MDAnalysis code that builds the backbone (N, CA, C; Angstrom):
import MDAnalysis as mda
import numpy as np

u = mda.Universe.empty(693, n_residues=231, atom_resindex=np.repeat(np.arange(231), 3), trajectory=True)
u.add_TopologyAttr("name", ["N", "CA", "C"] * 231)
u.add_TopologyAttr("resid", np.arange(1, 232))
u.add_TopologyAttr("resname", ["MET", "ILE", "LYS", "MET", "ALA", "ILE", "VAL", "MET", "SER", "ALA", "GLY", "ALA", "GLY", "LEU", "LEU", "LEU", "ALA", "SER", "GLY", "CYS", "GLY", "GLY", "GLY", "SER", "GLY", "THR", "THR", "ASN", "PRO", "GLY", "PRO", "GLY", "ALA", "LEU", "VAL", "MET", "ALA", "LYS", "ALA", "SER", "ALA", "SER", "GLY", "ASP", "ALA", "GLN", "SER", "ALA", "PRO", "LEU", "GLY", "THR", "VAL", "LEU", "PRO", "ASN", "PRO", "LEU", "ARG", "VAL", "ILE", "ILE", "THR", "GLN", "ASP", "GLY", "GLY", "PRO", "VAL", "SER", "GLY", "LYS", "THR", "VAL", "THR", "TRP", "SER", "VAL", "ALA", "PRO", "ALA", "GLY", "GLY", "LEU", "ALA", "THR", "PRO", "PRO", "SER", "SER", "ALA", "THR", "GLY", "ALA", "ASP", "GLY", "ILE", "ALA", "SER", "THR", "SER", "ILE", "THR", "LEU", "PRO", "ALA", "LEU", "GLY", "GLY", "THR", "ALA", "THR", "ILE", "THR", "ALA", "THR", "SER", "ALA", "GLY", "VAL", "THR", "GLY", "SER", "PRO", "ILE", "SER", "PHE", "THR", "ALA", "ASN", "ALA", "THR", "GLY", "ALA", "GLY", "ASN", "GLN", "VAL", "THR", "VAL", "ALA", "VAL", "LEU", "ASN", "ASN", "ARG", "PHE", "SER", "PRO", "ASP", "VAL", "PHE", "SER", "VAL", "LYS", "GLN", "GLY", "GLY", "THR", "VAL", "THR", "PHE", "THR", "TRP", "GLY", "ALA", "GLY", "SER", "VAL", "SER", "HIS", "THR", "VAL", "THR", "PRO", "VAL", "ALA", "PRO", "ASN", "THR", "ILE", "PRO", "ALA", "SER", "SER", "ASN", "PRO", "PRO", "PRO", "PRO", "GLY", "THR", "HIS", "ASP", "ALA", "PRO", "TYR", "THR", "PHE", "ASP", "THR", "VAL", "PHE", "PRO", "THR", "VAL", "GLY", "THR", "PHE", "LYS", "PHE", "PHE", "CYS", "SER", "ILE", "HIS", "GLY", "ALA", "PRO", "ASP", "ALA", "GLY", "MET", "HIS", "GLY", "THR", "ILE", "THR", "VAL", "ILE", "PRO"])
u.atoms.positions = np.array([
    [-3.120, -7.156, -36.858],
    [-2.339, -8.132, -36.667],
    [-1.603, -8.084, -35.350],
    [-1.559, -9.210, -34.652],
    [-0.772, -9.308, -33.426],
    [0.745, -9.710, -33.652],
    [1.516, -8.749, -33.146],
    [3.119, -9.018, -33.218],
    [3.613, -9.564, -31.932],
    [4.184, -10.663, -31.942],
    [4.787, -11.258, -30.714],
    [6.328, -11.326, -30.802],
    [7.002, -10.936, -29.813],
    [8.489, -11.016, -29.611],
    [8.759, -11.968, -28.408],
    [9.807, -12.940, -28.659],
    [9.967, -13.723, -27.713],
    [11.588, -13.872, -27.598],
    [11.890, -13.517, -26.084],
    [13.282, -13.258, -25.895],
    [13.749, -14.491, -24.940],
    [14.852, -15.089, -25.176],
    [15.286, -16.147, -24.344],
    [16.649, -15.699, -23.691],
    [16.761, -16.021, -22.433],
    [18.079, -15.770, -21.884],
    [18.804, -17.050, -21.586],
    [19.908, -17.434, -22.240],
    [20.475, -18.617, -22.300],
    [21.037, -19.083, -21.017],
    [21.490, -18.131, -20.205],
    [21.891, -18.504, -18.769],
    [20.920, -18.810, -17.884],
    [19.639, -18.279, -18.038],
    [18.609, -18.686, -17.112],
    [17.508, -19.250, -17.519],
    [17.410, -19.650, -18.773],
    [16.342, -20.263, -19.510],
    [15.001, -19.523, -19.419],
    [15.140, -18.150, -19.663],
    [14.055, -17.220, -19.496],
    [13.368, -17.049, -20.816],
    [11.936, -17.119, -20.561],
    [11.072, -16.789, -21.938],
    [10.317, -15.648, -21.443],
    [10.180, -14.619, -22.216],
    [9.218, -13.579, -22.129],
    [8.634, -13.312, -23.296],
    [7.331, -12.949, -23.191],
    [6.533, -12.634, -24.372],
    [5.970, -11.366, -24.231],
    [5.873, -10.675, -25.240],
    [5.403, -9.129, -25.109],
    [4.665, -8.861, -26.684],
    [3.899, -8.105, -26.798],
    [3.425, -7.626, -28.004],
    [2.313, -6.653, -28.083],
    [1.859, -6.057, -29.200],
    [0.777, -5.198, -29.392],
    [-0.434, -5.956, -29.547],
    [-1.487, -5.605, -28.768],
    [-2.732, -6.297, -28.725],
    [-2.736, -7.539, -27.849],
    [-1.668, -7.731, -27.000],
    [-1.709, -8.950, -26.105],
    [-2.583, -8.785, -25.042],
    [-2.710, -9.777, -24.140],
    [-3.739, -9.667, -22.945],
    [-3.370, -8.685, -22.066],
    [-1.981, -8.122, -21.920],
    [-1.772, -7.069, -20.989],
    [-2.419, -5.702, -21.451],
    [-2.664, -5.452, -22.640],
    [-3.234, -4.259, -23.206],
    [-2.232, -3.149, -23.219],
    [-0.841, -3.487, -23.246],
    [0.188, -2.641, -23.255],
    [0.313, -1.944, -24.601],
    [0.279, -0.719, -24.848],
    [0.471, -0.015, -26.063],
    [1.737, -0.166, -26.643],
    [1.972, -0.532, -27.964],
    [3.259, -0.786, -28.638],
    [4.069, 0.473, -28.517],
    [5.309, 0.222, -27.765],
    [6.004, 1.496, -27.449],
    [6.753, 2.125, -28.742],
    [6.786, 1.212, -29.776],
    [7.546, 1.775, -31.037],
    [8.933, 1.293, -31.055],
    [9.691, 1.393, -32.099],
    [11.075, 0.839, -32.217],
    [11.954, 1.548, -31.417],
    [12.774, 1.060, -30.827],
    [13.992, 1.661, -30.068],
    [13.666, 1.889, -28.604],
    [12.430, 1.826, -28.268],
    [11.787, 1.966, -26.833],
    [12.426, 0.944, -25.896],
    [12.677, 1.394, -24.615],
    [13.144, 0.442, -23.587],
    [11.736, -0.053, -22.946],
    [11.646, -1.422, -22.588],
    [10.317, -1.866, -22.081],
    [10.708, -2.712, -20.799],
    [9.967, -2.470, -19.849],
    [10.193, -3.418, -18.518],
    [8.952, -4.306, -18.390],
    [9.132, -5.355, -17.985],
    [8.159, -6.349, -17.814],
    [8.539, -7.337, -16.538],
    [7.536, -8.075, -16.029],
    [8.036, -9.125, -15.096],
    [8.744, -10.166, -15.769],
    [10.015, -10.565, -15.255],
    [10.515, -11.714, -15.858],
    [9.936, -13.024, -15.417],
    [10.327, -14.143, -16.332],
    [9.858, -15.430, -16.022],
    [10.293, -15.817, -14.530],
    [9.632, -16.482, -13.815],
    [9.852, -16.850, -12.356],
    [10.142, -15.407, -11.620],
    [9.214, -14.495, -11.890],
    [9.263, -13.181, -11.278],
    [9.324, -13.089, -9.836],
    [8.676, -13.952, -9.241],
    [8.736, -13.856, -7.574],
    [7.408, -13.086, -7.271],
    [6.532, -12.904, -8.110],
    [5.304, -12.254, -7.711],
    [4.347, -13.341, -7.025],
    [3.510, -12.618, -6.134],
    [2.395, -13.570, -5.194],
    [3.027, -14.536, -4.363],
    [4.030, -14.307, -3.686],
    [4.621, -15.391, -2.776],
    [4.112, -14.900, -1.325],
    [4.224, -16.022, -0.542],
    [3.913, -15.831, 0.948],
    [5.065, -16.227, 1.675],
    [5.148, -15.608, 2.927],
    [6.164, -15.953, 3.993],
    [5.719, -15.418, 5.334],
    [6.266, -15.971, 6.385],
    [5.917, -15.342, 7.763],
    [6.330, -14.037, 7.745],
    [5.731, -12.982, 8.452],
    [5.974, -11.644, 8.645],
    [7.288, -11.525, 9.196],
    [8.021, -10.486, 8.486],
    [9.315, -10.043, 9.122],
    [10.426, -11.012, 8.522],
    [10.073, -11.831, 7.569],
    [11.177, -12.750, 7.003],
    [11.423, -12.657, 5.608],
    [12.462, -13.144, 4.985],
    [12.810, -12.906, 3.626],
    [11.998, -13.773, 2.724],
    [11.368, -13.278, 1.617],
    [10.671, -14.086, 0.691],
    [11.591, -15.256, 0.150],
    [11.136, -16.512, -0.244],
    [12.032, -17.448, -0.610],
    [12.761, -17.245, -2.006],
    [12.018, -16.638, -2.817],
    [12.551, -16.168, -4.169],
    [12.752, -14.721, -4.318],
    [13.670, -14.501, -5.105],
    [13.917, -12.941, -5.488],
    [12.900, -12.455, -6.362],
    [12.633, -11.154, -6.461],
    [11.755, -10.637, -7.287],
    [12.584, -10.229, -8.549],
    [12.004, -10.316, -9.941],
    [12.855, -10.308, -11.098],
    [12.019, -9.431, -12.137],
    [12.576, -8.462, -12.642],
    [11.948, -7.858, -13.802],
    [13.041, -7.820, -15.043],
    [12.597, -7.782, -16.310],
    [13.494, -7.717, -17.548],
    [13.230, -6.474, -18.329],
    [14.564, -5.883, -18.705],
    [14.262, -4.639, -19.678],
    [14.685, -5.091, -20.979],
    [13.958, -4.614, -22.088],
    [14.415, -4.977, -23.310],
    [14.251, -3.840, -24.289],
    [14.946, -4.109, -25.333],
    [15.001, -3.042, -26.488],
    [14.808, -3.606, -27.784],
    [13.873, -3.345, -28.579],
    [13.493, -3.995, -29.836],
    [13.651, -5.461, -29.657],
    [13.210, -6.101, -28.479],
    [13.289, -7.635, -28.397],
    [14.286, -8.095, -27.747],
    [15.456, -7.237, -27.536],
    [16.784, -7.718, -27.095],
    [16.874, -7.309, -25.640],
    [17.658, -7.921, -24.808],
    [18.013, -7.606, -23.548],
    [18.831, -6.419, -23.247],
    [18.595, -5.492, -22.335],
    [19.298, -4.355, -22.100],
    [20.202, -4.482, -20.811],
    [21.369, -4.399, -20.772],
    [22.261, -4.403, -19.606],
    [22.548, -2.974, -19.038],
    [22.852, -2.947, -17.729],
    [23.094, -1.847, -17.235],
    [22.208, -0.605, -16.774],
    [20.847, -0.939, -16.964],
    [19.889, -0.084, -16.608],
    [19.258, -0.315, -15.099],
    [19.341, 0.829, -14.449],
    [19.039, 0.714, -13.069],
    [17.534, 0.603, -12.688],
    [17.220, -0.251, -11.835],
    [15.773, -0.504, -11.259],
    [15.726, -0.259, -9.791],
    [14.819, 0.558, -9.482],
    [14.751, 0.791, -7.964],
    [13.554, 0.247, -7.317],
    [13.761, -0.467, -6.068],
    [12.672, -1.242, -5.452],
    [12.297, -0.500, -4.189],
    [10.937, -0.557, -3.872],
    [10.348, 0.046, -2.618],
    [9.164, -0.934, -2.295],
    [9.155, -0.999, -0.848],
    [8.316, -1.746, -0.243],
    [7.246, -1.063, 0.707],
    [6.036, -1.591, 0.586],
    [4.924, -0.844, 1.489],
    [4.014, -2.034, 2.079],
    [3.647, -1.880, 3.252],
    [3.796, -0.768, 4.160],
    [5.196, -0.608, 4.737],
    [5.286, 0.445, 5.605],
    [6.712, 0.714, 6.197],
    [7.234, -0.529, 6.799],
    [8.521, -0.768, 6.876],
    [9.007, -1.868, 7.688],
    [9.646, -2.811, 6.871],
    [9.222, -3.060, 5.546],
    [9.722, -3.861, 4.507],
    [10.968, -3.372, 4.217],
    [11.819, -4.263, 3.481],
    [12.972, -3.871, 3.164],
    [13.505, -4.675, 1.698],
    [13.848, -3.905, 0.788],
    [14.447, -4.445, -0.581],
    [16.020, -4.485, -0.482],
    [16.653, -5.586, -0.588],
    [18.099, -5.796, -0.546],
    [18.735, -6.339, -1.963],
    [19.190, -5.662, -2.853],
    [19.656, -4.104, -2.622],
    [18.381, -3.471, -3.008],
    [18.334, -2.171, -2.442],
    [17.250, -1.137, -2.876],
    [17.221, -0.745, -4.339],
    [18.331, -0.809, -5.210],
    [18.307, -0.675, -6.514],
    [19.451, -1.577, -6.952],
    [19.110, -1.977, -8.193],
    [19.841, -3.034, -8.882],
    [19.927, -2.729, -10.531],
    [21.104, -3.262, -11.024],
    [21.206, -2.865, -12.457],
    [20.874, -4.265, -13.216],
    [20.338, -4.102, -14.327],
    [20.045, -5.185, -15.221],
    [21.344, -5.940, -15.683],
    [21.567, -6.999, -15.858],
    [22.639, -7.832, -16.347],
    [22.617, -8.074, -17.772],
    [23.482, -8.952, -18.232],
    [23.430, -9.245, -19.666],
    [22.224, -9.753, -20.330],
    [21.484, -10.447, -19.311],
    [20.305, -11.031, -19.891],
    [18.972, -10.005, -19.561],
    [19.402, -8.788, -19.089],
    [18.419, -7.688, -19.162],
    [17.530, -7.778, -17.720],
    [17.905, -8.676, -16.979],
    [17.236, -9.058, -15.560],
    [18.000, -8.124, -14.414],
    [17.002, -7.681, -13.612],
    [17.480, -6.841, -12.420],
    [16.694, -7.698, -11.410],
    [17.316, -7.811, -10.229],
    [16.524, -8.587, -9.150],
    [16.754, -8.018, -7.798],
    [16.105, -8.431, -6.844],
    [16.175, -8.056, -5.395],
    [15.599, -9.089, -4.416],
    [16.002, -9.146, -3.112],
    [15.405, -9.939, -2.205],
    [14.539, -9.035, -1.254],
    [13.373, -9.541, -0.969],
    [12.472, -8.656, -0.055],
    [12.252, -9.264, 1.407],
    [12.519, -8.395, 2.321],
    [12.107, -8.791, 3.613],
    [10.841, -8.187, 3.984],
    [9.800, -9.085, 4.224],
    [8.606, -8.581, 4.545],
    [8.343, -7.695, 5.771],
    [7.394, -6.735, 5.715],
    [7.078, -6.004, 7.017],
    [6.786, -6.867, 8.107],
    [7.000, -6.359, 9.336],
    [6.629, -7.308, 10.539],
    [5.024, -7.132, 10.863],
    [4.124, -6.626, 9.984],
    [2.716, -6.533, 10.061],
    [2.167, -7.391, 8.978],
    [1.285, -8.270, 9.537],
    [0.534, -9.214, 8.628],
    [-0.240, -8.582, 7.639],
    [-0.452, -9.174, 6.446],
    [-1.250, -8.733, 5.259],
    [-0.450, -8.706, 4.143],
    [-1.050, -8.077, 3.066],
    [-0.432, -7.828, 1.854],
    [0.595, -6.769, 1.805],
    [1.700, -7.096, 1.378],
    [2.925, -6.021, 0.987],
    [2.927, -5.759, -0.413],
    [3.245, -4.662, -0.821],
    [3.245, -4.259, -2.265],
    [4.663, -4.001, -2.423],
    [5.217, -4.465, -3.483],
    [6.752, -3.886, -3.829],
    [6.611, -3.395, -5.254],
    [7.305, -2.259, -5.442],
    [7.261, -1.667, -6.827],
    [8.704, -1.569, -7.369],
    [8.801, -1.980, -8.675],
    [9.965, -1.651, -9.320],
    [9.867, -0.604, -10.257],
    [10.771, 0.343, -10.252],
    [10.970, 1.611, -11.021],
    [12.069, 1.666, -11.758],
    [11.981, 2.083, -13.263],
    [13.193, 2.540, -13.937],
    [12.815, 3.684, -14.879],
    [13.717, 4.612, -14.646],
    [13.269, 5.960, -15.212],
    [13.300, 5.841, -16.712],
    [12.401, 6.357, -17.460],
    [12.518, 6.431, -18.958],
    [12.156, 5.082, -19.510],
    [11.604, 4.285, -18.829],
    [11.398, 2.867, -19.505],
    [9.642, 2.567, -19.464],
    [9.265, 2.228, -20.568],
    [7.824, 1.902, -20.943],
    [7.491, 0.699, -20.017],
    [6.393, 0.680, -19.168],
    [5.965, -0.235, -18.242],
    [6.288, -0.096, -16.997],
    [7.142, 0.860, -16.699],
    [7.633, 1.276, -15.310],
    [6.564, 2.285, -14.766],
    [6.185, 2.259, -13.515],
    [6.495, 1.202, -12.489],
    [5.963, -0.222, -12.626],
    [6.366, -1.236, -11.967],
    [5.582, -2.552, -12.044],
    [5.519, -2.941, -10.570],
    [4.237, -3.492, -10.299],
    [3.972, -3.774, -8.796],
    [3.941, -5.360, -8.608],
    [4.504, -5.697, -7.669],
    [4.422, -7.157, -6.982],
    [3.624, -7.244, -5.820],
    [2.957, -8.311, -5.474],
    [2.382, -8.488, -4.082],
    [2.951, -9.551, -3.415],
    [3.042, -9.616, -2.209],
    [3.552, -10.768, -1.247],
    [2.612, -10.660, -0.141],
    [2.414, -11.826, 0.614],
    [1.488, -11.996, 1.743],
    [2.315, -12.334, 2.902],
    [2.218, -11.363, 3.822],
    [3.034, -11.711, 5.178],
    [1.912, -12.322, 6.094],
    [2.308, -13.652, 6.273],
    [1.489, -14.608, 7.143],
    [1.861, -14.586, 8.593],
    [0.794, -14.836, 9.345],
    [1.125, -15.290, 10.944],
    [1.588, -14.126, 11.686],
    [1.720, -14.329, 12.992],
    [2.359, -13.224, 13.957],
    [2.931, -14.118, 14.912],
    [4.197, -13.574, 15.642],
    [4.865, -14.387, 16.522],
    [4.373, -14.070, 17.939],
    [4.699, -14.978, 18.936],
    [4.559, -14.860, 20.318],
    [5.474, -13.973, 20.989],
    [6.593, -13.511, 20.245],
    [7.767, -12.805, 20.714],
    [8.237, -11.817, 19.801],
    [8.280, -10.534, 19.922],
    [8.751, -9.500, 19.084],
    [9.723, -8.655, 19.743],
    [10.895, -8.361, 19.224],
    [11.931, -7.622, 19.852],
    [12.000, -6.105, 19.173],
    [11.651, -5.078, 19.703],
    [11.789, -3.812, 19.113],
    [13.152, -3.148, 19.653],
    [13.908, -2.727, 18.639],
    [15.115, -1.837, 18.899],
    [14.681, -0.648, 19.235],
    [15.064, 0.146, 20.327],
    [14.814, 1.339, 20.611],
    [16.122, 2.176, 20.050],
    [16.164, 2.850, 18.997],
    [17.236, 3.605, 18.389],
    [17.109, 5.095, 18.442],
    [18.109, 5.715, 18.327],
    [18.097, 7.054, 18.152],
    [17.323, 7.604, 17.073],
    [16.236, 8.184, 17.482],
    [14.840, 8.725, 16.484],
    [14.086, 7.752, 15.827],
    [14.243, 6.522, 16.101],
    [13.165, 5.504, 15.645],
    [13.208, 4.245, 16.333],
    [12.129, 3.458, 16.217],
    [11.863, 2.132, 16.805],
    [11.957, 1.153, 15.524],
    [12.606, 0.134, 15.688],
    [12.529, -0.909, 14.588],
    [12.484, -2.334, 15.188],
    [11.350, -2.953, 14.635],
    [10.204, -2.431, 13.737],
    [9.308, -1.513, 14.463],
    [8.751, -0.674, 13.747],
    [7.933, 0.378, 14.220],
    [6.396, 0.017, 13.997],
    [6.210, -0.904, 13.126],
    [4.740, -1.385, 12.974],
    [4.725, -2.876, 12.614],
    [4.006, -3.537, 13.640],
    [4.183, -5.077, 13.606],
    [2.866, -5.821, 14.328],
    [2.739, -6.957, 14.107],
    [1.678, -7.714, 14.809],
    [2.459, -8.517, 15.761],
    [1.605, -8.963, 16.878],
    [1.952, -10.012, 17.784],
    [0.784, -10.950, 18.265],
    [0.983, -12.022, 18.523],
    [-0.252, -12.762, 18.970],
    [-0.811, -12.437, 20.639],
    [-2.081, -12.649, 20.668],
    [-2.660, -12.297, 21.926],
    [-1.953, -13.357, 22.971],
    [-1.601, -12.572, 24.041],
    [-0.816, -13.116, 24.921],
    [0.658, -13.111, 24.792],
    [1.240, -12.667, 23.641],
    [2.660, -12.546, 23.294],
    [3.356, -11.526, 24.018],
    [4.531, -11.489, 24.020],
    [5.504, -10.643, 24.528],
    [6.219, -9.680, 23.605],
    [6.275, -8.339, 23.802],
    [7.107, -7.405, 23.162],
    [8.289, -6.932, 24.050],
    [9.465, -7.275, 23.652],
    [10.661, -6.647, 24.494],
    [11.215, -5.517, 23.578],
    [11.189, -4.451, 24.480],
    [11.780, -3.163, 23.938],
    [13.248, -3.056, 24.442],
    [14.134, -2.929, 23.588],
    [15.744, -2.858, 23.771],
    [16.479, -1.727, 23.313],
    [16.941, -1.180, 24.262],
    [17.681, 0.059, 23.685],
    [18.859, -0.173, 22.949],
    [19.238, 0.299, 21.746],
    [20.255, -0.001, 21.039],
    [21.534, 0.652, 21.596],
    [22.826, 0.211, 21.191],
    [23.996, 0.937, 21.692],
    [24.002, 2.420, 21.370],
    [24.294, 3.229, 22.305],
    [24.305, 4.577, 22.034],
    [23.026, 5.313, 22.141],
    [21.963, 4.709, 22.311],
    [20.589, 5.187, 22.549],
    [20.446, 6.056, 23.719],
    [19.881, 7.100, 23.604],
    [19.814, 8.043, 24.942],
    [18.587, 8.839, 24.865],
    [18.177, 9.096, 26.191],
    [16.883, 9.930, 26.286],
    [15.740, 9.481, 25.675],
    [15.271, 8.146, 25.697],
    [14.104, 7.677, 25.083],
    [12.976, 7.132, 26.012],
    [11.778, 7.292, 25.553],
    [10.590, 6.735, 26.421],
    [9.966, 5.787, 25.309],
    [8.990, 4.781, 25.943],
    [8.097, 4.058, 25.246],
    [6.794, 4.608, 25.869],
    [5.985, 5.677, 25.347],
    [4.944, 6.149, 25.887],
    [3.684, 5.697, 25.102],
    [2.661, 5.152, 26.008],
    [1.335, 4.665, 25.325],
    [0.764, 5.870, 24.854],
    [-0.305, 5.439, 23.834],
    [-1.180, 6.397, 23.285],
    [-2.746, 5.942, 23.783],
    [-3.369, 6.845, 24.569],
    [-4.618, 6.452, 24.911],
    [-5.771, 6.443, 23.847],
    [-6.614, 5.636, 23.919],
    [-7.289, 4.921, 25.060],
    [-6.433, 3.441, 25.239],
    [-6.049, 2.890, 24.093],
    [-5.524, 1.622, 24.446],
    [-4.020, 1.742, 24.777],
    [-3.886, 1.725, 26.167],
    [-2.491, 1.786, 26.831],
    [-1.895, 0.530, 26.685],
    [-0.553, 0.488, 26.621],
    [0.312, -0.494, 26.607],
    [0.223, -1.139, 27.910],
    [-0.211, -2.372, 28.114],
    [-0.446, -3.146, 29.431],
    [0.844, -3.055, 30.186],
    [0.748, -2.951, 31.583],
    [1.824, -3.017, 32.502],
    [2.807, -4.327, 32.316],
    [3.973, -4.090, 32.188],
    [4.998, -5.087, 31.806],
    [5.292, -5.724, 33.181],
    [6.027, -7.044, 32.844],
    [6.468, -7.861, 34.025],
    [7.565, -7.009, 34.861],
    [8.382, -6.146, 34.223],
    [9.481, -5.317, 34.861],
    [9.178, -4.027, 34.265],
    [8.269, -3.302, 34.814],
    [7.869, -2.023, 34.220],
    [9.024, -1.004, 34.389],
    [9.282, -0.151, 33.395],
    [10.216, 0.943, 33.515],
    [9.992, 2.051, 34.408],
    [10.800, 2.523, 35.162],
    [10.499, 3.598, 36.132],
    [10.218, 4.974, 35.327],
    [9.620, 6.011, 35.744],
    [9.273, 7.224, 34.888],
    [10.660, 7.731, 34.481],
    [10.275, 8.583, 33.471],
    [11.542, 9.309, 32.838],
    [12.131, 8.678, 31.709],
    [13.039, 9.491, 31.093],
    [13.808, 8.955, 29.943],
    [14.835, 7.737, 30.216],
    [15.331, 6.939, 29.507],
    [16.349, 5.918, 29.566],
    [17.425, 5.960, 28.622],
    [18.652, 5.585, 28.947],
    [19.734, 5.514, 28.105],
    [20.008, 4.111, 27.953],
    [20.933, 3.634, 26.891],
    [21.286, 2.225, 26.803],
    [22.334, 2.030, 27.924],
    [22.486, 0.700, 28.369],
    [21.907, -0.366, 28.085],
    [20.499, -0.406, 28.854],
    [19.401, -0.772, 28.249],
    [18.109, -0.785, 28.961],
    [17.042, -1.717, 28.138],
    [16.321, -2.588, 28.900],
    [15.244, -3.390, 28.212],
    [14.165, -3.639, 29.108],
    [12.985, -3.760, 28.566],
    [11.863, -4.268, 29.468],
    [10.882, -5.060, 28.481],
    [10.050, -5.923, 29.199],
    [9.129, -6.727, 28.403],
    [7.804, -6.418, 28.747],
    [6.748, -6.497, 27.614],
    [5.505, -6.208, 27.926],
    [4.552, -7.359, 27.313],
    [3.547, -8.048, 27.995],
    [2.754, -9.023, 27.627],
    [1.464, -8.302, 27.295],
    [0.827, -8.707, 26.061],
    [-0.377, -8.222, 25.623],
    [-1.550, -9.273, 25.620],
    [-2.223, -9.125, 26.839],
    [-3.270, -10.393, 26.933],
    [-4.709, -10.017, 26.039],
    [-4.895, -8.975, 25.491],
    [-5.980, -8.692, 24.663],
    [-5.780, -8.111, 23.195],
    [-6.621, -8.551, 22.401],
    [-6.596, -8.007, 20.969],
    [-6.698, -6.547, 20.799],
    [-6.236, -5.988, 19.755],
    [-6.590, -4.509, 19.705],
    [-5.412, -3.865, 19.080],
    [-5.377, -2.608, 18.845],
    [-4.434, -1.753, 18.263],
    [-3.677, -0.954, 19.387],
    [-2.340, -0.946, 19.485],
    [-1.785, -0.236, 20.564],
    [-0.802, 0.603, 19.914],
    [-0.877, 2.141, 20.156],
    [0.178, 3.014, 19.681],
    [1.150, 3.451, 20.794],
    [2.326, 3.629, 20.395],
    [3.331, 4.176, 21.200],
    [4.216, 5.126, 20.698],
    [4.918, 5.931, 21.362],
    [5.865, 6.772, 20.811],
    [6.902, 7.324, 21.852],
    [7.990, 7.983, 21.466],
    [9.047, 8.400, 22.433],
    [8.645, 9.967, 22.649],
    [8.385, 10.129, 23.902],
    [7.934, 11.531, 24.197],
    [8.986, 12.665, 23.897],
    [10.031, 12.294, 23.721],
    [11.197, 13.308, 23.361],
    [11.474, 13.472, 21.984],
    [11.293, 12.399, 21.344],
    [11.552, 12.592, 19.780],
    [10.559, 12.350, 18.910],
    [9.185, 12.209, 19.366],
    [8.133, 11.930, 18.579],
    [6.795, 12.375, 19.135],
    [5.727, 11.790, 18.431],
    [4.470, 12.215, 18.803],
    [3.476, 10.993, 18.478],
    [2.207, 10.948, 18.846],
    [1.557, 9.685, 18.503],
    [1.542, 9.248, 17.241],
    [1.500, 10.307, 16.260],
    [1.446, 9.944, 14.789],
    [2.617, 10.569, 14.100],
    [3.795, 10.972, 14.652],
    [4.859, 11.614, 13.721],
    [6.092, 11.330, 14.595],
    [7.158, 11.596, 13.899],
    [8.624, 11.304, 14.554],
    [8.643, 9.742, 14.938],
    [9.383, 9.713, 16.190],
    [9.616, 8.378, 16.530],
    [8.377, 7.822, 17.309],
    [7.728, 6.898, 16.521],
    [6.540, 6.388, 16.964],
    [6.200, 5.017, 16.383],
    [5.195, 4.233, 16.906],
    [4.873, 2.971, 16.310],
    [3.656, 2.468, 16.661],
    [3.185, 1.295, 16.034],
    [1.769, 0.640, 16.303],
    [1.971, -0.887, 16.292],
    [1.308, -1.434, 17.520],
    [1.301, -2.827, 17.616],
    [-0.152, -3.306, 17.382],
    [-0.173, -4.346, 16.478],
    [-1.534, -4.779, 16.329],
    [-1.531, -6.310, 17.077],
    [-2.495, -6.607, 17.920],
    [-2.341, -7.724, 18.611],
    [-3.619, -8.667, 17.941],
    [-3.393, -9.697, 17.597],
    [-4.420, -10.548, 16.882],
    [-4.422, -11.976, 17.677],
    [-5.686, -12.648, 17.514],
    [-5.859, -13.812, 18.202],
    [-5.018, -14.868, 17.915],
])
């Protein structure tokens, strides 16, 4: 026999269906267990330009014996690196729902967002979002011990501006062979640089271009980054 529980949140007009033997294949967790699922209007499978905030928040609901559970913490993570959940953790409200807003990574493609709640059946839950397009202009902040963004796309012929953040000292933007960063319109002189400092680089050809700070990083570790130039 298939048992079905339906929970309605009066404030949000939410409907959630769950049960043993349903299409999800979830095992009946038993009486008293906390259960997490995607809420109605969950925000899954959205698309937005890379580096921007998704139009709608992501939402999960936690229930116990068919009723909403408040005060349960849900932690959110975004992959690949460069995406951001705001807030990174949120508590369920009286309707059992926890939500967050997602800023997509600056690299085009599919991002995966994971919602996790300790001790809850159904956790973790994964959402996907599609980061579309690439801009003709990307600004990279050169900060102490990191670039921001550090992984991103730019259109062929586009410009990347490296700008030292306030207080940033002794940094370089060193290319990784064989795809060296093209000569910029105002190339930096040799050596490290302190804030305030900025320079632009135009990328006329497609490809992958890695860079790092020779003082605080290496080609694939520490303060480093990757630029993908697309047609």
